[in-house]
C-alpha positions as a printed Julia matrix, in Angstrom:
189×3 Matrix{Float64}:
 -0.23    0.02    0.0
  1.61    3.56   -0.85
  1.21    6.49    1.3
 -0.53    9.28    0.76
  1.41   12.85    0.95
  0.39   13.48    4.56
  2.26    9.57    4.92
  5.62   10.87    3.01
  5.68   14.27    4.85
  5.39   12.48    8.41
  8.19   10.15    7.69
 10.19   12.61    5.67
 10.0    14.56    9.11
 10.61   11.7    11.48
 13.72   11.13    9.61
 15.03   14.22    9.54
 14.32   14.22   13.81
 15.41   11.12   14.22
 19.15   11.88   12.3
 19.53   15.47   13.54
 18.5    13.67   17.0
 21.08   11.29   16.28
 23.96   13.58   15.92
 23.52   15.12   18.86
 24.25   11.87   20.75
 27.23   12.12   18.55
 28.44   15.25   19.67
 27.69   14.73   23.31
 27.62   11.08   24.08
 24.42    9.33   24.29
 23.77    8.66   28.06
 24.83   12.43   28.55
 21.72   13.56   26.66
 18.38   13.73   28.33
 14.98   13.13   25.85
 14.53   16.99   26.86
 18.28   18.17   25.6
 18.35   16.15   22.5
 14.39   17.72   21.75
 15.93   21.76   22.24
 18.93   21.1    20.36
 16.83   20.19   17.25
 14.36   22.45   18.12
 11.39   20.11   19.03
  9.49   20.07   22.18
  9.33   17.23   24.88
  5.92   16.13   23.51
  7.4    16.14   20.04
  9.82   14.05   20.38
  7.65   11.53   21.84
  5.41   11.82   19.78
  7.47   11.2    16.71
 10.39    8.96   18.03
  9.55    7.78   21.23
 12.41    6.85   23.3
 16.36    7.86   22.99
 16.79    4.44   21.57
 13.65    4.63   18.95
 15.23    8.1    17.84
 18.82    5.94   17.4
 17.02    2.86   15.78
 14.62    5.27   13.15
 17.71    7.1    11.87
 19.34    3.81   11.22
 16.58    2.15    9.53
 15.39    5.4     7.89
 19.41    5.39    6.02
 19.64    1.63    5.76
 20.65   -0.26    2.27
 17.61   -2.33    1.44
 20.18   -5.29    0.23
 17.62   -7.67   -1.39
 16.58   -4.56   -3.9
 20.08   -4.41   -5.09
 20.12   -7.75   -6.03
 16.67   -7.95   -7.31
 17.68   -4.85   -9.59
 20.9    -6.64  -11.0
 20.72   -7.96  -14.33
 18.63  -11.75  -14.69
 21.64  -14.36  -15.49
 24.24  -12.13  -13.29
 27.34  -14.63  -13.4
 28.52  -13.77   -9.99
 28.92  -16.2    -7.22
 26.27  -16.23   -4.11
 29.02  -14.79   -2.05
 30.21  -12.03   -4.82
 25.91  -11.81   -5.2
 26.4   -10.65   -1.12
 29.43   -8.23   -1.91
 27.11   -6.26   -4.67
 24.07   -6.17   -1.52
 26.95   -4.47    0.1
 28.12   -2.03   -2.22
 26.26    1.0    -1.73
 26.65    0.59    1.86
 30.38    1.31    1.69
 29.95    4.29   -1.12
 27.51    5.91    1.63
 30.87    5.31    4.05
 33.52    6.17    1.93
 31.05    9.81    1.27
 31.28   10.36    4.88
 33.83    7.9     6.86
 33.04   10.79   10.02
 29.61   10.66    9.71
 29.39    7.27    9.95
 32.15    6.42   12.62
 30.3     9.03   14.81
 26.84    6.47   14.42
 28.69    3.26   15.59
 29.86    4.83   18.33
 26.77    5.9    19.5
 25.59    2.19   18.76
 28.58    0.07   20.56
 28.29    2.6    23.71
 24.59    1.36   24.02
 24.17   -2.67   24.12
 20.88   -1.71   24.12
 20.82   -0.55   20.57
 23.44   -3.27   19.53
 20.67   -5.76   20.68
 18.28   -4.18   18.79
 19.76   -3.6    15.59
 20.7    -7.11   15.52
 16.55   -8.37   16.03
 15.79   -5.49   12.54
 18.45   -6.68   10.79
 17.48  -10.8    11.34
 14.53   -9.76    8.6
 17.26   -7.89    6.52
 19.33  -11.33    6.15
 15.66  -13.07    5.58
 14.66  -11.26    2.64
 18.83  -10.9     1.55
 18.76  -14.55    1.29
 15.33  -14.54   -0.32
 16.72  -11.91   -2.98
 20.01  -14.53   -3.55
 17.66  -17.68   -3.94
 15.73  -16.16   -6.85
 19.23  -16.4    -8.32
 20.14  -20.25   -7.41
 18.42  -23.69   -7.17
 18.84  -23.89   -3.32
 17.12  -22.17   -0.87
 19.17  -23.34    2.21
 21.89  -21.97    0.43
 20.73  -18.76   -0.43
 19.94  -18.07    3.2
 23.14  -19.29    4.79
 24.58  -17.31    2.25
 22.57  -14.28    3.26
 23.6   -15.02    7.1
 27.53  -15.86    6.62
 27.26  -12.86    4.5
 26.28   -9.78    6.72
 27.82  -12.1     9.79
 31.03  -11.29    7.75
 29.69   -7.26    6.96
 28.69   -7.08   11.05
 32.6    -8.14   11.24
 33.72   -5.02    9.11
 31.88   -2.57   10.87
 34.55   -3.94   14.17
 37.0    -4.41   12.06
 37.06   -0.75   10.9
 36.32    1.1    13.99
 39.61   -1.06   15.66
 41.22    1.24   12.96
 39.09    3.76   11.53
 42.13    5.34    9.78
 42.5     2.09    7.54
 39.47    2.24    4.35
 36.51    0.77    5.29
 36.41   -0.45    1.49
 39.46   -2.25    2.29
 38.51   -4.05    5.22
 34.97   -4.88    3.2
 36.95   -6.26    0.14
 39.94   -7.83    3.02
 37.09   -9.91    4.78
 35.19  -10.62    1.72
 38.09  -11.87    0.26
 39.0   -14.79    3.3
 35.18  -15.74    2.07
 36.0   -16.19   -1.82
 33.92  -13.32   -2.65
């Protein structure tokens, strides 16, 4: 079902608010900022914060979700008969995220620092990742005769991509692309 203009405008407003609030958390620290302070910093009331974003954790999750790439759609957009292996398809699926990191590595690093500082955020994002992995597995499965194999590729490939984030955070002077390529290279992608 398509959203009407009002619904799209509301979602765009929520996305902008969530991004702005995440930037406040990145600058001052997630635990150092109250809802009231975050709301004030982005020019809204506490009530507006709760109405559009929910909790502090919800605001971060929304910012991440609104800016996330649909990996399954990346695969579905490839021409039929694309000869790449399953691992290479997973690598292709994450390429838009790699490009986004290359475009503004400092922003991405600050987002990761907020997320990694709060175990509840990591847990919620891991939970939301499950659906994306399932969708990616189905998209890869549309190109293979092995649905289980496609799901294994998606789950393992996304775990490797998650490891890329951890490795990059440990050494942010390294190119994120180099980290991703090194890890996926170990998979044969």
